[in-house]
C-alpha positions as CSV (number, residue, x, y, z in Angstrom):
1,M,225.6,167.3,94.1
2,S,227.3,163.9,94.2
3,D,225.3,160.8,93.9
4,A,225.9,159.6,97.4
5,L,225.2,162.4,99.9
6,D,227.1,160.9,102.9
7,T,228.7,157.7,104.2
8,K,226.9,158.1,107.6
9,L,223.3,157.2,108.3
10,P,221.2,160.4,108.1
11,E,219.1,161.4,111.1
12,M,216.0,159.3,111.3
13,L,212.7,160.7,112.5
14,A,209.7,158.9,114.0
15,T,206.5,159.1,112.0
16,R,202.9,159.5,113.1
17,C,199.9,157.8,111.6
18,A,198.5,160.2,109.0
19,I,194.9,159.2,109.9
20,C,195.0,158.6,113.6
21,D,197.8,161.0,114.5
22,S,199.1,158.3,116.8
23,E,202.9,157.7,117.3
24,G,204.2,154.3,118.2
25,N,200.8,152.6,118.3
26,A,201.8,150.2,115.6
27,T,203.0,146.6,114.9
28,E,206.1,146.0,113.0
29,R,205.5,144.3,109.6
30,W,209.1,144.3,108.1
31,R,212.5,145.3,109.5
32,A,214.6,147.9,107.8
33,T,217.0,146.7,105.1
34,F,218.7,150.0,104.1
35,D,222.2,151.3,104.7
36,P,223.7,154.8,104.3
37,E,224.4,154.3,100.6
38,A,220.7,154.0,100.0
39,F,220.3,157.8,100.3
40,N,221.4,158.8,96.8
41,A,219.7,160.3,93.8
42,R,219.8,157.1,91.8
43,I,217.8,155.2,94.4
44,F,215.2,158.0,94.6
45,S,214.7,158.2,90.8
46,A,211.7,156.8,89.0
47,R,211.4,153.3,87.6
48,R,214.6,151.8,88.9
49,L,214.9,148.0,89.3
50,P,213.2,146.8,92.5
51,D,216.0,146.2,95.0
52,R,214.2,145.3,98.3
53,V,215.7,148.3,100.1
54,H,213.2,149.9,102.5
55,Y,212.7,151.4,105.9
56,R,211.2,149.6,108.9
57,M,207.5,149.3,108.1
58,V,204.7,149.2,110.6
59,V,200.9,148.8,110.6
60,C,198.8,151.2,112.7
61,N,196.9,149.2,115.4
62,S,193.9,151.6,115.2
63,C,193.2,152.1,111.5
64,G,195.5,149.7,109.6
65,L,197.5,152.3,107.7
66,V,200.9,151.0,106.7
67,R,203.8,153.4,107.1
68,S,207.6,153.6,107.3
69,D,208.9,154.4,110.8
70,P,211.3,156.0,111.3
71,V,212.3,157.9,108.1
72,A,214.9,160.3,106.9
73,D,214.2,164.0,107.4
74,E,212.2,165.9,104.8
75,E,215.1,168.3,103.8
76,L,217.3,165.4,102.8
77,L,214.5,163.7,100.9
78,A,213.6,166.9,99.1
79,S,217.2,167.3,97.9
80,L,217.2,163.7,96.6
81,Y,214.1,164.2,94.6
82,A,215.4,167.5,93.2
83,S,218.5,165.7,92.0
84,S,216.8,162.5,90.8
85,S,216.9,161.6,87.1
86,F,213.9,161.1,84.8
87,D,214.0,158.3,82.2
88,Y,210.8,156.4,81.4
89,G,212.3,155.2,78.1
90,E,209.7,153.5,75.9
91,E,207.2,153.2,78.7
92,V,205.7,156.7,78.3
93,E,203.0,155.6,75.9
94,S,201.9,152.8,78.2
95,I,201.8,155.1,81.2
96,Q,199.8,157.7,79.3
97,A,197.3,155.0,78.5
98,T,196.9,154.0,82.1
99,Y,196.6,157.5,83.4
100,G,194.4,158.6,80.6
101,R,191.9,155.9,81.5
102,A,191.9,157.1,85.1
103,L,191.3,160.7,84.0
104,G,188.4,159.4,82.0
105,W,186.8,158.2,85.2
106,L,187.1,161.7,86.7
107,E,185.6,163.2,83.5
108,E,182.6,160.9,83.8
109,R,181.8,162.5,87.2
110,S,182.2,166.1,85.9
111,P,182.3,167.2,82.3
112,R,184.1,170.5,83.0
113,R,187.5,170.4,81.4
114,E,189.0,173.8,82.0
115,A,192.1,173.9,84.3
116,L,194.0,170.8,85.6
117,L,197.0,170.5,87.8
118,E,199.3,167.5,88.1
119,I,201.5,167.1,91.2
120,G,204.7,165.3,90.5
121,C,204.3,165.6,86.7
122,G,207.8,164.4,85.6
123,N,208.5,165.9,82.1
124,G,204.8,166.5,81.5
125,F,203.8,163.4,79.5
126,F,200.4,163.2,81.3
127,L,199.8,166.9,80.7
128,Q,200.1,166.2,77.0
129,Q,197.5,163.4,77.5
130,A,195.2,165.7,79.4
131,R,195.3,168.2,76.6
132,R,194.5,165.4,74.1
133,Q,191.5,164.6,76.2
134,G,190.2,168.1,75.9
135,W,191.5,170.0,78.9
136,R,192.0,173.6,78.0
137,E,194.8,174.3,80.5
138,A,197.1,171.6,82.0
139,R,199.8,172.6,84.4
140,G,202.2,170.7,86.6
141,V,204.6,170.9,89.6
142,E,207.7,168.7,89.7
143,P,210.8,168.7,92.0
144,S,213.2,167.0,89.6
145,A,215.3,169.4,87.6
146,D,216.2,166.7,85.2
147,A,212.5,165.9,84.5
148,V,211.6,169.6,84.0
149,A,214.5,170.1,81.6
150,K,213.2,167.2,79.5
151,A,209.7,168.7,79.1
152,P,208.7,169.1,75.4
153,P,208.6,172.6,74.0
154,E,204.8,172.6,73.8
155,L,204.8,172.6,77.7
156,D,207.1,175.6,78.0
157,G,206.0,177.5,81.1
158,A,203.4,174.9,82.1
159,I,205.6,173.1,84.7
160,V,206.9,174.7,87.9
161,Q,210.1,173.1,89.4
162,D,209.1,172.9,93.0
163,V,207.1,170.8,95.5
164,M,203.5,171.5,96.1
165,R,203.2,174.1,98.9
166,A,201.0,176.9,100.2
167,G,201.1,180.0,97.9
168,L,202.5,178.2,94.8
169,F,199.2,178.5,93.0
170,A,196.3,180.9,93.5
171,P,193.4,179.6,95.5
172,E,190.5,178.0,93.6
173,S,192.2,178.1,90.3
174,F,191.8,174.5,89.1
175,D,188.9,172.2,88.3
176,A,191.0,169.0,88.8
177,V,194.2,168.0,90.7
178,C,195.9,164.7,89.8
179,L,198.5,162.7,91.7
180,F,199.9,159.6,90.0
181,Q,202.2,157.4,92.1
182,V,202.9,160.4,94.3
183,L,200.9,160.0,97.6
184,D,203.0,157.0,98.8
185,H,206.1,159.2,98.8
186,I,204.6,162.0,100.9
187,S,205.5,162.2,104.6
188,R,202.7,164.6,105.5
189,P,199.9,163.6,103.2
190,V,197.0,165.4,104.9
191,E,198.8,168.7,104.6
192,L,199.4,168.0,100.9
193,L,195.8,167.1,100.3
194,Q,194.6,170.3,102.1
195,E,196.8,172.3,99.7
196,C,195.1,170.5,96.9
197,L,191.8,171.4,98.4
198,A,192.7,175.0,98.6
199,V,193.6,175.3,94.9
200,L,190.5,173.5,93.7
201,R,187.4,175.4,92.8
202,P,184.2,174.4,94.7
203,G,183.0,171.1,93.3
204,G,186.4,170.5,91.7
205,Q,187.8,167.0,91.9
206,I,191.0,165.2,92.9
207,L,192.3,162.0,91.4
208,A,195.0,159.9,93.1
209,L,196.4,156.7,91.6
210,N,198.9,154.7,93.7
211,H,199.8,151.3,95.1
212,N,197.3,149.2,96.9
213,V,198.9,147.4,99.9
214,S,195.9,145.1,100.2
215,A,195.9,144.0,96.5
216,W,196.4,140.2,95.8
217,S,199.9,140.8,94.4
218,A,201.1,142.8,97.5
219,R,199.7,140.1,99.8
220,L,201.2,137.3,97.8
221,L,204.7,138.8,97.5
222,G,204.9,140.4,100.9
223,E,208.3,142.0,101.5
224,R,209.4,140.9,98.0
225,S,206.7,143.2,96.4
226,P,208.3,146.2,94.5
227,I,205.9,148.5,96.4
228,V,207.9,147.8,99.6
229,D,210.5,150.5,98.9
230,I,212.6,153.1,100.7
231,E,210.8,155.8,98.6
232,H,207.5,155.0,100.2
233,T,206.5,156.6,103.5
234,Y,203.0,155.3,103.4
235,L,201.2,152.4,101.6
236,Y,197.4,152.6,101.3
237,S,194.4,150.4,101.0
238,P,191.0,151.4,99.7
239,A,189.8,151.9,103.3
240,T,192.7,154.0,104.5
241,M,192.6,156.1,101.3
242,R,188.9,157.0,102.0
243,R,189.7,157.9,105.6
244,L,192.7,160.0,104.6
245,F,190.8,162.0,102.1
246,A,187.9,162.5,104.4
247,K,190.2,163.8,107.1
248,A,191.7,166.3,104.5
249,G,188.2,167.7,103.8
250,F,187.1,165.8,100.6
251,A,183.7,164.3,100.0
252,D,182.0,161.7,97.8
253,A,185.1,159.5,97.4
254,L,185.0,156.8,94.8
255,V,187.7,154.1,94.9
256,R,188.3,151.6,92.2
257,S,191.0,149.2,91.1
258,V,193.3,150.0,88.2
259,R,194.4,148.0,85.2
260,N,197.9,149.1,84.2
261,T,199.3,149.0,80.7
262,Y,202.9,147.8,80.6
263,S,205.4,146.4,78.1
264,L,206.5,142.8,78.8
265,A,210.0,144.1,79.4
266,Y,208.8,146.4,82.2
267,L,206.7,143.5,83.7
268,T,209.9,141.5,83.7
269,Q,211.6,144.3,85.6
270,L,208.9,144.2,88.3
271,V,208.8,140.5,88.9
272,P,211.0,139.2,91.8
273,L,213.3,136.8,90.1
274,P,216.7,135.3,91.2
275,A,219.5,137.9,91.0
276,G,221.4,135.8,88.4
277,L,218.5,135.2,86.2
278,K,216.8,138.6,86.1
279,P,219.5,140.6,84.3
280,R,219.8,138.0,81.5
281,L,216.0,137.7,81.0
282,L,215.5,141.5,81.2
283,G,218.3,142.0,78.6
284,A,216.7,139.5,76.2
285,M,213.3,141.1,76.6
286,R,214.6,144.6,76.0
287,A,216.6,143.5,72.9
288,G,213.8,141.6,71.2
289,P,210.4,142.4,69.8
290,A,208.6,140.4,72.5
291,G,209.7,142.9,75.2
292,R,207.8,145.7,73.4
293,I,204.5,143.9,73.4
294,R,202.0,145.9,75.6
295,V,199.5,144.2,77.9
296,T,196.9,145.7,80.3
297,V,196.7,143.8,83.6
298,P,195.5,144.4,87.2
299,L,198.7,144.5,89.2
300,G,197.9,146.1,92.5
301,N,197.1,149.8,91.9
302,L,194.0,151.7,93.1
303,C,192.5,155.0,92.1
304,L,190.5,157.4,94.3
305,I,188.4,160.3,93.0
306,A,186.9,162.8,95.4
307,R,185.2,166.2,95.3
308,K,185.8,169.5,97.1
309,P,182.5,170.3,98.9
310,G,180.5,173.3,97.6
């Protein structure tokens, strides 16, 4: 597949509020900034430089859920994610530290560490972390062919190249399901969460870590925030996360803020700086030892842990 799929704007489809099921009952927050060239595998790859390219974004008048409206059709988006590249570079260790801490919160609520599933697992770096934390079985599902091809030999057979869907895994076969920076990208999140519910054993837990649209950084930066992005169909707050998971059938939701571990070079990548300054500063940070210094800071992510009833 070529990088750019077409020179014409793809068909755009109106979205509904995932919580209220309302269509059109929303207030515009930001106008669209994309053009046809935005729909390519590079734009839909992980950890690219923030580029302020996004759909029109609205806020539901009933529940406050922030969503993109309209969006490209699911078939096109699925093809883009399947063709996307995977390159976290030197950030893998930092991300493992962040996700490992979140997994520890889940483990505090239930000591059972048998079977875990990660949705959108990349090359499986978190599956490695889960095994280090004592999980007997850690499996993943990932749409990117490039990411799956880069999985380490120790994870051979543990990752399915696909999207999470009905029938992909046997019912009630996992004690935990994890979604790290995935839920924002999903156009039908309730359906996805119900599939997660189906593969969890009674009492099993789900962990979702994603952007917090009500965080101080998101409020301060507004449209300049890196979370306002064409890959994101929804942006959640603690309140809308709770309502979404309750609608999907989960119980006992716990929501807490997340402290992310980043290198100073990656922090520089995220900060909205003038176009002429950012490449020079980022290049200097990546070339020198200062850029490899790791810090753990609260930068606008939230984590929800909930339980399957029974």
